[in-house]
N, C-alpha and C positions, 0 to 999 in steps of 0.2 A: 458468397461473401468473400471479399479479398482482404488481404492484410496490408496495412500501411507500413512503410519502411521506417524503421527506427535507426537513425544514423549513429547514435552514441550508445555504447553498452549501458543498459539501465543498471546493471550490477554496480556501477561506479557511483550510483546515486542512492545509496542504501543506508538503512539503519544498521549500525555495527554493534554486534553483541559479542562480548568476550566469553567464549565457551570452549570446551575441550573437543578434540576430534571425535571422541566417542559420543558426545552429545550431538555432534553434527549428524551422525548416523541415526540417532534416535529421533530427530526432528521429523514430525509427520510429513512435512513437505519436501524432505530430502530422500524420498523413496519413489523410484520410477513408477508411474501409473497412478500415484496418489492425486486426489483432486480436492481442493478446498473451495466450497461454494458460499458466496456471500449474498444476502438479500438487502437491497436498499429500500428504506422506508421514508415517507414524508413525516413531518412532525406529528401528524395525526395517526400515524401507523399504517398508512396505505402503501402497498407495494409499488415502488417505482421501477424496479427491475432487478436483475441478478447479474453476478459475474462469477466466473469460475477460474481457478488457477490450477492447471494440470502440470505435473512434473513429467516432462518428456524424456529427459536424459540426466543421469548422474554419473560423473566420472571421478575416479580417484586421481589426485594430483599430489605432488610433493608437498607434504605438510598439511593436506586437507582434501577438500572435495569441491567440485564445480558442478552446477546443475543448470539445465535449460528448462524454462517454463513457458506455457502458453496461457494467456489470459483471454477470455471470451466474454463480451458484454452482451446481455440480452435485455430487451425492453420488457415492460410489464405483461405483454402478451406472449413472451417467450421467443420473440424474433431476434436473431443475432444481428447486432448493429455495429460491432467493432471487434477486432481481434489483433493481437500482436504477441510476438515472442520476446522474452527477456532472459537475462542470465542472473545467477546468484552464485555465491561461493562461500566456502568456509576454509580458512587457511591459517595455520599457526595460531589457533585459538581465537580467531576473529570470524564471526558469522555475519553475512550480509543479507539484508532483506530489502526488496524493492520499495522505493518511495512513491511509485506510481499510484498507490492507493489514495494519495492526497489529491490526485487530479480528477476533475469532473469528466469521467469517461463518456457521459452523455454528450458533452460538448465536443469531445474528440470524435465521437461517432458521426457528428454532423459533417465532418470533413473527411470521412473515410472514402478513399478511392485509390486506384492503382498508382496514379501519378502523384500522390501526396506523400511527402516525407516529414517525419517528426524528428526534429533536432532537440535532443535532451541534454541539459546541463544542470549541475547542482553540486552541493557540498555533501559531506558525509555526516550523518547523525550518529552519535555514540549512545549506546544503551548497554550499560554494564550489568552483570548479573548480581554482583555483590553491592546492592543498594539498600538504603534504609529510608523510611518515610521522612520527607523533608529535604532529601538530596535533590540537587538541581542537575539537569542534564544539558548538554550543549545545544545551541541553536542549529537550524538547518534550513536549506532552501532548495527549490527545484524550479526549473524553467523549461517549458516546452514550446518550440516554435513550429507551427504547422506551415510547411512550405509547399509551394506548387509552382513548377516552371521557373524556379529561381526567385520567386517572390514569397514573402511571408504573409499568409492569410490572417493569422491570429497568433498572439503570444499569450501563453498561460503561465502564471507564476504562483508559487505558494511558499510562504516563509513561516516557519514555526519557531517560537522562542518562549522563554519562561517555562520550560518543561520541568515538571516537578513530580517526584515520586510520592505516592500516598500509601496508606495501609492496603493490604491485600483484601480482595473481596471475592466471594463465591458468586458466580454468574451462571444463569441457565439460559440457553438458547435452544432452537430446534436441533442443534447438533449435539447437545448434551449439557452437563453441568461441569464447570471448570473452576479451579482455584486460580485467580488472576491477579497479576500485578497491575495497579491502577496508575495511570499517568495523566496529568492535565497539562495544558499548554495554551498559549495565545497564538493566533494565526492572522496572517494577512494574505489574501488571495486577489489575483487580478486576471480577468479574462477580457482581453481587448481593453476597452476603456472602463469596464465595470470593476469596481473595487469593493471588496468585502473584508471587514475586520470582525474578529470574534474570538471565541475560546473553544477548546475541545476537551473531551474526556475519552480515554481509551482504556480497554481492558486487554491484557496480554496473557496468552497461555505460555507458561514457562519462560516469560520474558521474550518470546520470539514471535508467535503468530497473533495477530489481532483477532480477538473474539468479538468485540463490539466497539464501535466508534461513534461518538455523538458530537455534533457541531452546534454551537450556539452563536447568536448574533451579539453585537456589542452591548446590547441591553440584557443579555443573559437568557434570551428566549430560544428554545430549541428550533433549529433550522431543519435538520433531518438527521438520520442515523442509518448505520448498516451493521449487520451482525452475521456471524458465522452460522450458516443454516445447515450445512452438511459436510461431513468428512468421509471420504471413501478412497 
């Protein structure tokens, strides 16, 4: 399995969380060797595949930390279909987390090859720790162009807006039971000429790591979901 080349640092396309340097060190994914594994399900609960996020390297920098991660995507039979490295950072009380979780990795894996390049652009999402139910958060967007030999094969975009904080909920997944911050949002996605509009609901561990994410179509019916299945 080969890695596609990412032209723009994914750490620039992240959800930003205001936390202290000490909290950076305590985050489960800011420890070298830690792995978060997510399982993707259909609306009927059938496994579509999994993806893992391994922390390869963590470095101390002035005012914070920087880390390098590797994400690997597997199909429902456990076969690796796509992999890529990305960066994240925590500096001067701002924590960054990758927005690639919004992208359909299955579609990216269809274009996985040595000579394929992924050009990533996007804005920064803000996610503050001191929030209350009813608070609204900033909008965000991400765009990925799959390029080969100087030509764009497909463009994928994802826009999120109307992000709203709700009451905390306790959630149990195969990885454990967590007290989570709940956020809902509207989204618009486009893969080539295919457009999808809908809503989403997500549960966050300590306002940082996604524990579960659900996507609904414009009629409010569940499309699919993924959840944290293992922490090691």
